[in-house]
N, C-alpha and C positions, 0 to 999 in steps of 0.2 A: 472423891475432892472438890469440891467446886476451885474450877480456874480461876486464879484472879489475878491482876498486875496484864499489862500488852503481853500481844499474841506478836507484835512485830516483830521482834530479835529472830523469832523461830520462821515466821512467815520468809522474811528476806533470806533465810541460811538457806531454806530449800529453794526460793527462785534460783539461787546463785550456781549451787550448788549440779541443779537441774540445767543452767547452763552450761557449765565447765561439765557434766558429761556429755551433755549435746557437740560442745566444741570438739569434745576430744571424740567425737564418733561413735561412742558406745552405746548400742540400746541399755533400755532399762531393765530386760530381764537377763540382756548378759552382765551386768553391772551386778545385780543384786546375787547372781551365780556368782562371779568372783571376790563377792563380799562376803557370802556364806548367810546371806540375809534374803528374807520371801520377797513373793514381789508385791506381797503388802505393806514390808516393814516400808520398800524403795516408797514407795506410794505418798506412804503417811509421811514421811523426810520430805520429800518433794513438793510437798502443799502442808508443810507448815502444820503439820498436825502434832508434833512430838517434839519434843527435847533432846536436844540432841548430847552427845559425850564428846568433849573435844577428841577423845582418841579416836573414836569413830570418824570423827570430819578429817580427822591428820591421817588414815585410811583412805579417805574417798578421795581426796585430795590427792593423795602419791599414785594411785591408780588411773586418774585423771590426768597428771602430769600438770598440775595446777601451780602457778608459779608463785616463789615463797610468800611473794607479799598480797598477793590473793589467798592463801595462806592462812596467813595474820588475821587477817581479816575475819573469814570463816571462823577459826579458832574461837575469836572475839565474840563473835554474835553465839557461837554454839555457849560460851561460857555465862552469855547475858539470857537465852533463852530459857533457861532455870530459874530467872529470879522473877521475885512475886512484881514487880513492877521496872517503870523501865526506862529512865535518864538518862540522854544519849549524853557524855560527856566527850568533847570531843579530844583526843590524842591521849585518852584514858587506855579504854579496853578495846575503841575501836580507831586506828591511826587516821588523825587530823585529813590526809589528803583522799578517803573513801568517801564519800556523799552518797550517805545511806537515803535521803530522803528522796535520791533523784531517783532510783528505781522504785520507790512506789511512787512516785508522779509519773514514771513513763510506763507501771500495770494500771494504771486510773483511768476509766472513762470517763470520770464529771469529778469537775475539778472549782471549789468554791472556797477562795479566798478575800479575807479583810484586811485593807491595810489604812492605817492611822497616821502614818508616819512616811513609809518609802512605796513609792511605783513595785510593784509586783513582779519579780523576778523575772517571769517567763513575757511582759510586757516593755521591759527595762531595753531603750537603745544601750548600742556600745559606750557610748559617752556617759549616759545616765550612771548605768553597769560601773564604770570606771570610776567615777566620786565616789558613788556609794563606797567601793574597794577602800577606797584610802582615807576613810574614817576610820580606817583599822589603824592599829599602832605597830610600827616599825614592819610595812610593807613594803618592799623595792617595785622599783616600774616594771619588773620583768616579772614578779607576782601579778601585778595586775591586769599586764598582756595577758599573761596562760589565763588566768580569771575570767578575763570578760570571753576569752574563746572558750572555756567550760560553760559559761552561761550561753553562750549562741549557741554551740552545740546542743545545748538544753532544751532551747527556745525550738527545736526542729521538730518537737514532739506535737505542735501545734498544725505543720502543714503535712502530718505523719497519713499516708495510704492504708496501709496495714501494719497492724492494724488501725482502724482508725483512730482520730486525732481525737482525744479527750474534749467534753465538753467544759470552755472554761466562763467561767461564769464572775467576773471581778464588781467588789465595792470599795469605793476609794471614798476616806475623806478630802470635800472642796480642800481643805489648808493644805493638803501635800501640795498641791496644782501651785501652790503660791510661792513655794520654795526658792532662792536665790541660787539654783544648780547649775551650774554649765553645762548648755545644753538643753535645758528647759521647751522652749519651743518646737523642738524637735522632736519630746520624748512628748509634749502634750499630741502632737500630732501623729506620734507612734499610737498610740491612746485611742484616738479617733477613728481611725483605720482600723486598728485591731474589732473595735466596738461596730465595723460594718462588718466583718466575718458571719460565719452561719454559722460556725460552733463557738463565738468570743461574744460576750455581754459585758459593757462598760457601765456602771452606775454609779454614780457621786450620790454622798449623803450632803447636802448644803449646810453651808456655814449656819444657819437659821436654825438648823435641829439644834434640839438640847442633849443634854447629857443621856445614856441608854444604858443598859449592862454591857454594850459594845467597852466602852469607854474602862472596864473593870478587866474585861476578855481581854484585850489587845488585839493585835495583828495575830490571824488566824489562818489555818486551810483545811478546809475538810474533804478528805478525798474518796471516794467511792468505787469501786471495784466491781467488774465485769461478772459472770460464770460464765467460766470455761467448759465447756463439753459438759462431763459427767458430777465435773466438779464445783461444790458449793463457792459462791461468791464471800470473798477475802471479809473478813468488819468494814465497815466504815472507819477511818483513823483521823484523830486528828493530830495537824503538827504544828507547834507553837517554838519559836525559835526563841532562845535570848542569847546574850552577851555569852555564857559561860558552855552553855553546850545547849540540845534540843528535847524539847516533852514531844512523848509518843502517845497519843492515848485513843485506846479500844475498846474498853467499855462502854457496855450501854450506856447508863446512867451518865457516862462523862460526853459520850458522843450527843447522848441529848440536849444535853445544857449549852453545847456550842450550837448547836441546831437550833435550839431555840432563839439563842440570838442573831443569829443567822437570820431568821424567818423575822425578827425586829428591827433588820436593817436591812430587808426589803421592802420592808412598810416604810420607811425614812426616808430611803435613796428613791432621785427621778427617775424617774424612765429611762431607757436607753437614748429614746432620739431628744430628754429634757437635758440629759445628762452631754451628749454630744454638744449641743448649742451650746452649754454651759461651758467645756473645756477650748471650748473654740473662741469665745467669746476672752476669758482669761487669757490665753494665749496671746489674740490681737491684741489687749489691755494692756498683758503686765511682761508678756517678756518678747515680742515682736519688733 
């Protein structure tokens, strides 16, 4: 029977189980022996090639000495690994505190992100991040500080040496830069500086451009993954976040649709150099 739906839950489950085993200092063959499984089965699990039973995940977590909180996450992912499609609603199957997307982001070798309303998270300043978080209902100052810290930690992957930092390609609608947000001048300067990096590209879609398919697609991220040794590369994945959860897409036709929208955006956006000039002009005219 042909596999349908997202492979994201089992890919992330395999990655986390491998990390838990390595933190426990247990080799692959030793773990397979203790669990009375074949080495091939362990490899399939850790490379996300097969759905998992919750009972098997619990057994692995006990062997690795995983914390109760992480065991809860892994068991939740195991249950989701058998579903035909996957819409991750925070606080239901996977606890709210666990940010699945961060694991995918850190494993990617190329990240393409389009934003029509916000500056992308990887390029946000702490002030801008705090303002975004405060739009959430009922968030406390302590929660704001914690989430700002987590975002800053996440941004460290752009300066990562080993493995190499991912290539980040950002396309933003010009209207985002006119928002009356505290610290916007600093935020635009951050975008300009980031765009001068050898691994980061920041391009702006000018207001003069009309509607395109991006208006229907909304903001999205396309994640590409490297080939690791003999392992085949993970499939390209599209991430789209909403108010009640996040959508993960990795079926070929789904990814192709978003890739086509991305290609359209690249033809409508200004060059990196012209984008830099426009950002500086907006900063000087509207935010300084």
